[in-house]
N, C-alpha and C positions, 0 to 999 in steps of 0.2 A: 516395299517397305521404304520409308523415307531414308535418304542418305544423311540427313542431319543427325548429328550425334550430341548427346548431352555432355556437358563439361564434367570431368571427373570430380567427385566429391572430395574436398580437402580433408586431410587427416591432421589431428593435433590442433592446438590453438596458435594462431599467428601472434606475433609480438603486438600488433595493433589491437587485436581482440583482447589479449591479456591486459593491455594497458588502458584501453578506452571503452571496453564494454561496460555500460552503466551510465554513460553520459546522457543517453536517452531517458534513463530513470531519473537522472538529475533534473532534466527538463520537465519530466512528468511531475515529479514531486514539487518542483519549484512552482509549477502551475497549480497543482492541487492544494498547495499550502494556502492559496488565497481562500479556498473554501474552508480548510481546516482552522485557520486563525480568524477569519472574518465573516463567515456565513451567518452564524448566529448573531454576531454584532450588527451585520447588515439588516437582518430581520427585525431586531429589537430597536435599533437606533436610527436607521435610515428609512426602512419601510414602516417603522412605528407600529409593529405588531406587539401585542402583549406577550409576555414570556410563554404563556400556555398556547397561544395561537402560533407563535414562532416555532415552538416545539412541535406542534401539530403539522405545520408545513414541512419542517425538516424531516419529521418522522414519515409522513406520507411519501415524500420524494424518495427517502432512503429505503423505505420498505419496497416500493415499486422497483427501485434499482436492485435491491437485494434479491427480490423474487425472480428476477431474470438473470441473475449473475451466473447461473450455472450453464446458460445456453451457449456462451461464447466458445468455450473449449469443445463442447459437443459439436457445434457447427464447424469449427476449424478441423476437427478430427474426422468429420463425416462427409464434407462436401469435396468436390473435385478441386485439387490444388490450383491456385491462380498462376499467372505467368512466371513469377519469380520464386515459386515454391509454396508448400502448404502453409508455412508460418511466416517466412520472410516477407512475402508479398504484402502482408497487412501492415508492415512498418512504413509503407509508402502510400497505400491506397486511401486511408481515412484520416490520418492526423491533421491534414490541412483544413478539414472542416471544423475541427474542435474549437479554435479561438472564437469563431463567430457564434457558435452555439453556447459555449460556456459563458460568454458575456451576459446572455439573457438571464442567467441565474441570479445576477446582481443588479437587475434593472427593475425599478418600481414603475410599472405601466398601469395607469388607472388606479382604482381603489377597490377595497373589499375583495370579492371573489375573483374579479378579473386579475388583480395584482397577484393573488395567490396562484392562479392557474398559470400565468406567465412564468413565475419563479419556479414552480414545480416542473413545468414543461422544459424550461431551460436546464434544470438539474437532470431530469431523466434522459432527455435526448442527448445532451452532451456526454453524459456518462455512458450511454449505450454505444455511441460512436467511438469513444476513446478506449472502451474495454476490449475491443477486438485487437488493436495493436498492443495493448498492455498484456493480454493473455498470450498473443503470439510471441512477444518478446521474452516472457518468462519461460515459455515452452521450449525455446531454443536452448536453454541451459541443459535440459535432458537430452535434446537431439544432438547438439554439437559436443557436449561434454561426454566423451567416450569412457573416461576413467573417473574414479572418485576425486582424484586431485584436480582434474580439469573442471569438474562440476563445482568443487569447492572454490577454485580460482574464480570462476565466473560469478558464483554467488557472492563471494567476498568483494570483488570489484564493483558489482552491481549495488551491493548494500552500501559500500563506502561512498560511491557517487550519490546515491539516493539520500544518504544522511548529510553529505557535504552540501547538497542543495538547500538544506535547512539553514546551514551557515550562511550561504549566499542570500537566502531569503531574509535572514536577520539583517543583512547589510542593505538589501535593495527593496524589500517588501514595504516596511513603514515609510521610507523616503518616497517610493513610487506612489503609495497611497496619498501622502501629503502633496506630492507634485500634481497629481491628477485632481485632487480636491481643489487646489488653487487654480487649475486651468479649466476644469469642467464642472466644478462644484461638488460638494459632498454627495449629492444624489447619484453621481455617476462615477465616483472615484474607484469603487471596487470592480465595476464592470470593465473599466479601462485597464486596470491592472490584470484582470483575468484574461482579457484579449491579448495584451502584450506578451504575457508569460505563456499563453497558449501557443503563440507563434514561435516562441523559443522552444517549446516542447516539440513542435512539428519539425523544426530544423534539426534538433538533436536526435529524434527518432530516425531521420534520414541518414544520420551518421551511422546508426546501428544497421540500417539497411545496407550500407556500403561495407561495414565490417563483416557481415555474415555472407558476403558474396562468395559463392562457390562451396558453401557448407551444406546446402540442401540439394537433393536430387530434383531436377525439373524435368517435366515431360518433354521428350524429344521425338520419339518414334513409337510405333505400336509395341515393340518388344519391351520398351522401357516403361510403358504405362504400368506394367505389373510391379515394377520396382517402386514407382512413385505412389501407387495406390495400395501397396501391401499393408500400410498402417491405417487404411480407411476402416472405420468401425461402424457397426450397426448399433441400433438402440439397445439390443440385448447385450452387446459387448460393453457398452458404456455402463449399463446397470451392473454387470458383473465386475467391472473395474472398480466400482464404488463399494458394492455390498459384499464382495468377496475380499475386501481390503480393510479389515478392522483397524490396522495402524493408521490408514489414511483418515478414517472417520474420527479417531482419537486426536490426530494431529490437527484436523480442522477445528475441533472444539477448543483445543488448547491455543490455537493460533488466534482465535477471536479475542482473547484477553490482551494479546500483544497489540492488536489494532485498536482495541478499545482504549488502552493506555495512551497510545499515540494521539488519537483523535480527541479524547476527552481532556487530557492534560493540556494539549496545545490549544484546544478550544476554550478552556477555562483560564488560560494564562492572562489574557487581556483583562478579564474580570478581577483576577487576583491582584494584578499590579495597579489596577485602577482603584479598587475599593478596600484592599487590605494593605498593600504597600503604600497606596495613595501617591504613587509616582509612576504614571503610565510610561514615562520615558525609559524606565528600567526594563520594560518589556523587550526592547531591542537588545539590551545587554544580556538578558536571560536567554533570549533566542540564540544569540551568538555563542555564549558560553556553553549552554546545554547541548547545542547541536554540534559544536566542536567535540564535546565529549562523546556524542553519538558516532561521529566519524572515527574517533579513536577506538571506540568499542568495535566498530566494523573492521578496523585495521587489524586488531589483535585476535579477533574471533577465530580465524583460520588456524593460528598457531596454537591456541588453547584447545581447539577441537581435535587437533592432531594428537595431542597428549592424552586427553581424557575422553574423547569421542564427542561427536556433535550433540548427541542426545544429552549427555551429562553436562556439557557446557551450557546448553539451553536451560536445563533445570537449575543449575547453580546460579546463573545470572537472573533468572526469574526470582529466586529467593533473595538475592541482593537488592533487586528492585523493590520487592515487597517491604523489606526492612527499611529502606530509605523512605518510602512513601508513608509508612506508619509513623516513623519518628517525625517526619515533616508535618503530618497532621496534628500531632500533639504539640508542636512548636510553631504553629502556623503564623504567629505574630512576629517571630524572629525572622525578618526578611532575608538577611544574609545567610543564615543557617538553612533556610528553606531553599534558597538558590543553590547552595552547595549540595544539599540532599537530592533535590530534583535533578541536578546535573549528574549525580552518581546514578540515579535511576535512568537517565537518558543514556548514559554510558552503557548500562546493562541492556537497554533497548537496542543500541547499536550492535551488541553482540548477538542477541537473539534474532534480530532482523536479518543478520547474515546467516545464522545457523538454520533457521526454519525452512527456507527454500531448499537447502541441501537435504533436509529430512523429507521434503516432498519428493525430491528426485529419487530418494531411496524407495519411496512408496511406488514410484513409477516402475522401478526395476522389480520390486516385489509383485506388482500387478502383472507385469509381462511374464514373470516366472510362473505365476499361478494360473493365469487365464490364457497364456500363449498369444496374447494380443498386446501390441504396443499402443497404449492409450495416453501417450505423453501430453498431448494437447488438452484432452479432457481433464486429466488429473491436475496438470499445471493450472488450467483454467479454474479449477475448484478452489484454488487459493483466493480467488476473487470473492468467494462467498463469505468467509469470516471477515474479510476486509469490509465488505458492504454491510454486514451486520454490525461491525464496529462503527461505521458511519451512522447507522440507525441508533446505536447506543449513545453516540455523542449527542444527538438531538434530544433523546429521551432523558439522559442523565443531566445535561445542562439545564433543560427546561424544568425538570423535576426539582433540582437543587435551587434554582433561582426562584421558582414559585414557592418552595418551602421557606425560603428566606425573605419572601415578600419584596422581591426586586422589582424596580421599575426604572426606566432609562433616565428619569428626571431626578434621581437621587443625587445629591451633592456628595462626591467622594469623601470630602473632608468630614462629613457627618454620618458616614456609613455606620450602621449599627453593628454590634457584636453578633447579632443573629444573622445578618447578611454575611459577615466575614466567615462565620462558622459554616454557613451553607455553601459558600464558595470553596472552603477548605475540604468539605465533605466530598464534593465532586472532583476537585483538583487532585486530591491525594488518596482518601480512604477507599472510595468505591473502586478505583482502578486496582488498588492493592488487594482487595477482596477477590476481584476477578482473576488476578494473577495467581492467587492462592489455589483456586480451582484448577488452573492450568498445570501447576506443579504436580498436583495429585494425579491428574489425567496422564501426564507424560511418565511419571514415575511408575505407576501401576499398569498403564495401558499400552504404552508404545514400546514394543519389544524387538524392533529391528536393530540388529547390531552391525557393526562394520564387517565382522566375519561372515555374517549371514548374507550381506549384500554381495561380498566377493563370491560366495558360493552360488547365489542366484545368477550372477553375471556369467560365471563359468558354465553353468547348466544351460543358460539361454544361448550362449555362443556355441556350445556343443550341439544343441538342438537345431540351431539355424544352419 
């Protein structure tokens, strides 16, 4: 037997982990915001595709991405762990490829079908590569967080950093776009920003790699292989972890609306401030203010959840978001009121963005209690599915609303019709509100895991082990 011994697994959260876990998510969201805010704008105004064609491109790419979104957690949970652990290893192996691949999503190479193929390939391949570290990163919440408080702490700091990245993007995104437009031309401005922010993401995921050092068992000798591979799952185990877990399926359906709100609202913002507010410079102000509200929501979510439970907090703030969006839709021409209401909605998004990963962690515990298998990577990876469907919804909703309103990129904003403005308001406010309404019903009637039940499940798992 090898004399090499594994490093003992650390217990509890280090001060550095409590403080800085989430900087990688800050970098990831900073990078992906280029897609959120500018992908449809690139397709319609730079690549010069008609709204219906742009929607088709975005939908094809997003559907392919969504269809394979379930595989990442399954692969991570089922293959032999890499050198630095089952999950931690992926924080360093792949992020460095992403900047080069992501830039191709914003390049117009050739015309017609060739251009479409390059854009779709850039989208699908870059997302495929970055999803492995994303899933590994979120899986570590359930692996490292041994108590409910630890999991809530990690989820809260991750959410706060993720939302803070939107504030940063409000400061640096539009100026970077303008800078690269002046240096490289409008044709390449978005690709350049995607590359630069992709590099930032890779560096900050490396910070996560260092923060989690010592928290995962790594294979050292023959006896320890059993320890490392005890959570390896078969296909049957993965199916059981999903279909014997009704709260997980309910949560995934409810989570879709959260992501749809994020992607559709942020994707429509540039159209709203161009053709309704008729002051595109206000977009940067809106991004800054609304995303500061999102950070504030992330910050207070943990305190509210402690008092009324994570589930109740999520439902409450979904309702607040719905009310804000509906009122904004009926007052869409009042620009300042809309900014206030949409910022309130973004505050609610910050709260639910923090709470929902903690609910997923509860379903991990429920699954292990019921199936006797730890499928943390698989279940955590399934968070990717509603996110990806939300991306699909962004392309569909934006293209549908713009086509309905007879949009074309040559319209003079000063002469934008009421029909166009109402079509933008429909997608910017009302459609996300309707989706959130379904989520409230699903969580209220379908998600029955309580704090007390989670404590019971953990105690039984510990006794069984």
